RODRENTOR-937419 format. One record per residue: x, y, z of N, C-alpha, C in turn. Coordinates in nm, 2 decimals, always signed. Example, Ala and Ser with C-alpha at 12.3 -4.5 7.8 and 13.67 -1.06 7.14 Angstrom:
BEGIN
+--------+--------+--------+--------+--------+--------+--------+--------+--------+
:    n_u :    n_v :    n_w :   ca_u :   ca_v :   ca_w :    c_u :    c_v :    c_w :
+--------+--------+--------+--------+--------+--------+--------+--------+--------+
:  +1.32 :  -0.57 :  +0.78 :  +1.23 :  -0.45 :  +0.78 :  +1.32 :  -0.33 :  +0.78 :
:  +1.28 :  -0.22 :  +0.71 :  +1.37 :  -0.11 :  +0.71 :  +1.29 :  +0.00 :  +0.79 :
+--------+--------+--------+--------+--------+--------+--------+--------+--------+
% end
This chain:
BEGIN
+--------+--------+--------+--------+--------+--------+--------+--------+--------+
:    n_u :    n_v :    n_w :   ca_u :   ca_v :   ca_w :    c_u :    c_v :    c_w :
+--------+--------+--------+--------+--------+--------+--------+--------+--------+
:  +1.40 :  +0.66 :  +0.63 :  +1.32 :  +0.69 :  +0.51 :  +1.29 :  +0.84 :  +0.51 :
:  +1.34 :  +0.90 :  +0.40 :  +1.33 :  +1.04 :  +0.39 :  +1.25 :  +1.08 :  +0.26 :
:  +1.12 :  +1.05 :  +0.26 :  +1.04 :  +1.08 :  +0.15 :  +0.90 :  +1.11 :  +0.20 :
:  +0.82 :  +1.17 :  +0.11 :  +0.68 :  +1.20 :  +0.15 :  +0.59 :  +1.10 :  +0.08 :
:  +0.48 :  +1.07 :  +0.15 :  +0.37 :  +0.98 :  +0.09 :  +0.29 :  +1.07 :  -0.01 :
:  +0.24 :  +1.01 :  -0.12 :  +0.15 :  +1.08 :  -0.21 :  +0.01 :  +1.09 :  -0.15 :
:  -0.02 :  +1.21 :  -0.11 :  -0.15 :  +1.24 :  -0.05 :  -0.23 :  +1.34 :  -0.12 :
:  -0.36 :  +1.34 :  -0.11 :  -0.44 :  +1.45 :  -0.17 :  -0.50 :  +1.54 :  -0.06 :
:  -0.50 :  +1.67 :  -0.09 :  -0.56 :  +1.76 :  +0.01 :  -0.71 :  +1.75 :  +0.01 :
:  -0.77 :  +1.67 :  -0.07 :  -0.91 :  +1.65 :  -0.07 :  -0.96 :  +1.54 :  +0.03 :
:  -0.86 :  +1.46 :  +0.07 :  -0.89 :  +1.35 :  +0.17 :  -0.91 :  +1.40 :  +0.31 :
:  -1.00 :  +1.33 :  +0.38 :  -1.02 :  +1.36 :  +0.52 :  -0.90 :  +1.31 :  +0.60 :
:  -0.89 :  +1.35 :  +0.73 :  -0.78 :  +1.30 :  +0.81 :  -0.78 :  +1.15 :  +0.82 :
:  -0.90 :  +1.09 :  +0.84 :  -0.92 :  +0.94 :  +0.84 :  -0.87 :  +0.88 :  +0.71 :
:  -0.90 :  +0.93 :  +0.60 :  -0.86 :  +0.88 :  +0.47 :  -0.71 :  +0.89 :  +0.46 :
:  -0.65 :  +1.00 :  +0.50 :  -0.50 :  +1.01 :  +0.50 :  -0.44 :  +0.90 :  +0.59 :
:  -0.49 :  +0.88 :  +0.70 :  -0.44 :  +0.78 :  +0.79 :  -0.45 :  +0.64 :  +0.73 :
:  -0.56 :  +0.61 :  +0.66 :  -0.57 :  +0.48 :  +0.59 :  -0.47 :  +0.47 :  +0.48 :
:  -0.45 :  +0.57 :  +0.40 :  -0.35 :  +0.56 :  +0.29 :  -0.21 :  +0.55 :  +0.34 :
:  -0.17 :  +0.63 :  +0.44 :  -0.04 :  +0.62 :  +0.50 :  -0.02 :  +0.48 :  +0.56 :
:  -0.12 :  +0.42 :  +0.63 :  -0.11 :  +0.29 :  +0.69 :  -0.09 :  +0.18 :  +0.58 :
:  -0.15 :  +0.20 :  +0.46 :  -0.13 :  +0.11 :  +0.35 :  +0.02 :  +0.12 :  +0.30 :
:  +0.07 :  +0.24 :  +0.29 :  +0.21 :  +0.25 :  +0.24 :  +0.30 :  +0.19 :  +0.34 :
:  +0.27 :  +0.20 :  +0.47 :  +0.35 :  +0.15 :  +0.57 :  +0.36 :  -0.01 :  +0.57 :
:  +0.25 :  -0.07 :  +0.53 :  +0.25 :  -0.22 :  +0.52 :  +0.32 :  -0.26 :  +0.39 :
:  +0.32 :  -0.17 :  +0.29 :  +0.40 :  -0.20 :  +0.17 :  +0.55 :  -0.20 :  +0.21 :
:  +0.59 :  -0.09 :  +0.29 :  +0.73 :  -0.08 :  +0.33 :  +0.76 :  -0.21 :  +0.42 :
:  +0.68 :  -0.25 :  +0.51 :  +0.70 :  -0.36 :  +0.59 :  +0.72 :  -0.49 :  +0.51 :
:  +0.65 :  -0.51 :  +0.40 :  +0.66 :  -0.62 :  +0.32 :  +0.80 :  -0.62 :  +0.25 :
:  +0.85 :  -0.51 :  +0.22 :  +0.98 :  -0.50 :  +0.16 :  +1.10 :  -0.52 :  +0.26 :
:  +1.07 :  -0.47 :  +0.38 :  +1.18 :  -0.47 :  +0.48 :  +1.18 :  -0.59 :  +0.57 :
:  +1.07 :  -0.66 :  +0.58 :  +1.06 :  -0.78 :  +0.67 :  +0.95 :  -0.87 :  +0.60 :
:  +0.84 :  -0.88 :  +0.67 :  +0.73 :  -0.96 :  +0.62 :  +0.60 :  -0.91 :  +0.69 :
:  +0.49 :  -0.94 :  +0.64 :  +0.36 :  -0.90 :  +0.70 :  +0.26 :  -1.01 :  +0.67 :
:  +0.17 :  -1.03 :  +0.76 :  +0.06 :  -1.13 :  +0.73 :  -0.02 :  -1.08 :  +0.62 :
:  -0.06 :  -1.17 :  +0.53 :  -0.14 :  -1.14 :  +0.42 :  -0.27 :  -1.07 :  +0.46 :
:  -0.34 :  -1.13 :  +0.56 :  -0.47 :  -1.07 :  +0.61 :  -0.45 :  -0.93 :  +0.65 :
:  -0.34 :  -0.89 :  +0.72 :  -0.32 :  -0.76 :  +0.77 :  -0.30 :  -0.66 :  +0.65 :
:  -0.22 :  -0.72 :  +0.55 :  -0.20 :  -0.64 :  +0.43 :  -0.33 :  -0.61 :  +0.35 :
:  -0.41 :  -0.72 :  +0.33 :  -0.53 :  -0.70 :  +0.26 :  -0.63 :  -0.61 :  +0.33 :
:  -0.63 :  -0.61 :  +0.46 :  -0.72 :  -0.52 :  +0.54 :  -0.68 :  -0.37 :  +0.51 :
:  -0.55 :  -0.35 :  +0.51 :  -0.50 :  -0.21 :  +0.48 :  -0.53 :  -0.18 :  +0.33 :
:  -0.51 :  -0.27 :  +0.24 :  -0.54 :  -0.24 :  +0.10 :  -0.69 :  -0.21 :  +0.08 :
:  -0.78 :  -0.29 :  +0.15 :  -0.92 :  -0.26 :  +0.13 :  -0.96 :  -0.12 :  +0.18 :
:  -0.89 :  -0.08 :  +0.29 :  -0.92 :  +0.06 :  +0.34 :  -0.86 :  +0.16 :  +0.24 :
:  -0.75 :  +0.13 :  +0.18 :  -0.69 :  +0.22 :  +0.08 :  -0.78 :  +0.23 :  -0.04 :
:  -0.84 :  +0.12 :  -0.09 :  -0.93 :  +0.12 :  -0.20 :  -1.06 :  +0.20 :  -0.18 :
:  -1.10 :  +0.21 :  -0.05 :  -1.22 :  +0.29 :  -0.02 :  -1.19 :  +0.44 :  -0.04 :
:  -1.06 :  +0.47 :  -0.02 :  -1.02 :  +0.61 :  -0.04 :  -0.99 :  +0.64 :  -0.19 :
:  -0.93 :  +0.53 :  -0.25 :  -0.88 :  +0.55 :  -0.39 :  -0.94 :  +0.43 :  -0.47 :
:  -1.07 :  +0.45 :  -0.51 :  -1.14 :  +0.34 :  -0.58 :  -1.10 :  +0.32 :  -0.73 :
:  -1.06 :  +0.43 :  -0.79 :  -1.02 :  +0.43 :  -0.93 :  -0.89 :  +0.36 :  -0.95 :
:  -0.89 :  +0.27 :  -1.05 :  -0.77 :  +0.20 :  -1.09 :  -0.66 :  +0.30 :  -1.14 :
:  -0.71 :  +0.40 :  -1.22 :  -0.62 :  +0.50 :  -1.28 :  -0.55 :  +0.58 :  -1.17 :
:  -0.63 :  +0.62 :  -1.07 :  -0.57 :  +0.70 :  -0.96 :  -0.48 :  +0.61 :  -0.88 :
:  -0.52 :  +0.49 :  -0.86 :  -0.43 :  +0.39 :  -0.78 :  -0.30 :  +0.38 :  -0.85 :
:  -0.30 :  +0.36 :  -0.98 :  -0.17 :  +0.35 :  -1.06 :  -0.08 :  +0.48 :  -1.04 :
:  -0.15 :  +0.59 :  -1.05 :  -0.08 :  +0.72 :  -1.03 :  -0.01 :  +0.73 :  -0.90 :
:  -0.09 :  +0.70 :  -0.79 :  -0.04 :  +0.71 :  -0.66 :  +0.07 :  +0.61 :  -0.63 :
:  +0.05 :  +0.49 :  -0.68 :  +0.16 :  +0.38 :  -0.67 :  +0.29 :  +0.43 :  -0.74 :
:  +0.27 :  +0.49 :  -0.86 :  +0.39 :  +0.54 :  -0.93 :  +0.46 :  +0.65 :  -0.85 :
:  +0.39 :  +0.74 :  -0.80 :  +0.44 :  +0.85 :  -0.72 :  +0.52 :  +0.79 :  -0.59 :
:  +0.46 :  +0.69 :  -0.53 :  +0.52 :  +0.63 :  -0.41 :  +0.64 :  +0.56 :  -0.45 :
:  +0.64 :  +0.49 :  -0.56 :  +0.76 :  +0.41 :  -0.60 :  +0.87 :  +0.51 :  -0.64 :
:  +0.84 :  +0.62 :  -0.71 :  +0.95 :  +0.72 :  -0.74 :  +1.01 :  +0.78 :  -0.62 :
:  +0.93 :  +0.80 :  -0.51 :  +0.98 :  +0.86 :  -0.39 :  +1.05 :  +0.76 :  -0.30 :
:  +1.00 :  +0.63 :  -0.30 :  +1.05 :  +0.54 :  -0.20 :  +1.14 :  +0.42 :  -0.26 :
:  +1.11 :  +0.39 :  -0.38 :  +1.17 :  +0.27 :  -0.44 :  +1.09 :  +0.15 :  -0.42 :
:  +0.98 :  +0.15 :  -0.35 :  +0.89 :  +0.04 :  -0.32 :  +0.78 :  +0.03 :  -0.42 :
:  +0.77 :  -0.09 :  -0.49 :  +0.67 :  -0.11 :  -0.59 :  +0.54 :  -0.17 :  -0.52 :
:  +0.44 :  -0.09 :  -0.50 :  +0.32 :  -0.13 :  -0.43 :  +0.24 :  -0.24 :  -0.51 :
:  +0.24 :  -0.22 :  -0.65 :  +0.17 :  -0.31 :  -0.73 :  +0.22 :  -0.46 :  -0.71 :
:  +0.35 :  -0.48 :  -0.70 :  +0.41 :  -0.61 :  -0.69 :  +0.36 :  -0.68 :  -0.56 :
:  +0.35 :  -0.60 :  -0.45 :  +0.31 :  -0.65 :  -0.32 :  +0.16 :  -0.68 :  -0.33 :
:  +0.08 :  -0.59 :  -0.39 :  -0.07 :  -0.62 :  -0.40 :  -0.09 :  -0.74 :  -0.48 :
:  -0.02 :  -0.76 :  -0.59 :  -0.03 :  -0.88 :  -0.67 :  +0.00 :  -1.00 :  -0.60 :
:  +0.11 :  -1.00 :  -0.52 :  +0.15 :  -1.12 :  -0.45 :  +0.05 :  -1.15 :  -0.34 :
:  +0.00 :  -1.05 :  -0.28 :  -0.11 :  -1.07 :  -0.17 :  -0.23 :  -1.13 :  -0.23 :
:  -0.28 :  -1.08 :  -0.34 :  -0.40 :  -1.13 :  -0.41 :  -0.38 :  -1.27 :  -0.45 :
:  -0.26 :  -1.31 :  -0.49 :  -0.23 :  -1.45 :  -0.53 :  -0.22 :  -1.55 :  -0.41 :
:  -0.20 :  -1.49 :  -0.29 :  -0.18 :  -1.57 :  -0.17 :  -0.31 :  -1.62 :  -0.11 :
:  -0.30 :  -1.69 :  +0.00 :  -0.41 :  -1.74 :  +0.07 :  -0.40 :  -1.69 :  +0.22 :
:  -0.51 :  -1.70 :  +0.29 :  -0.52 :  -1.66 :  +0.43 :  -0.41 :  -1.75 :  +0.50 :
:  -0.34 :  -1.68 :  +0.60 :  -0.24 :  -1.75 :  +0.67 :  -0.10 :  -1.73 :  +0.61 :
:  -0.09 :  -1.68 :  +0.49 :  +0.04 :  -1.66 :  +0.43 :  +0.10 :  -1.53 :  +0.48 :
:  +0.23 :  -1.53 :  +0.48 :  +0.30 :  -1.41 :  +0.50 :  +0.35 :  -1.35 :  +0.37 :
:  +0.36 :  -1.22 :  +0.36 :  +0.41 :  -1.16 :  +0.24 :  +0.54 :  -1.09 :  +0.27 :
:  +0.63 :  -1.11 :  +0.18 :  +0.76 :  -1.05 :  +0.19 :  +0.82 :  -1.03 :  +0.05 :
:  +0.89 :  -0.93 :  +0.03 :  +0.95 :  -0.90 :  -0.10 :  +1.10 :  -0.87 :  -0.09 :
:  +1.16 :  -0.95 :  -0.01 :  +1.31 :  -0.93 :  +0.01 :  +1.38 :  -1.00 :  -0.10 :
+--------+--------+--------+--------+--------+--------+--------+--------+--------+
% end
């Protein structure tokens, strides 16, 4: 993977770590599978950093343009699932 994650220079180191961790679980869902609960934990931390829906959409779009991975589809699939489910988008 040869792309950069969409990050803000306004975020703290901890916030950057949470955002990067979220994008890594999105990648994992595309490349293999991930437990829904692990994904939702990462998404909740991401939402603490990026609470605005508009900013989330912008960041998701930037990530998709860079990586080809659509974060929205994975989030939607995770929200529709139940605990104990695995998420994959192969």
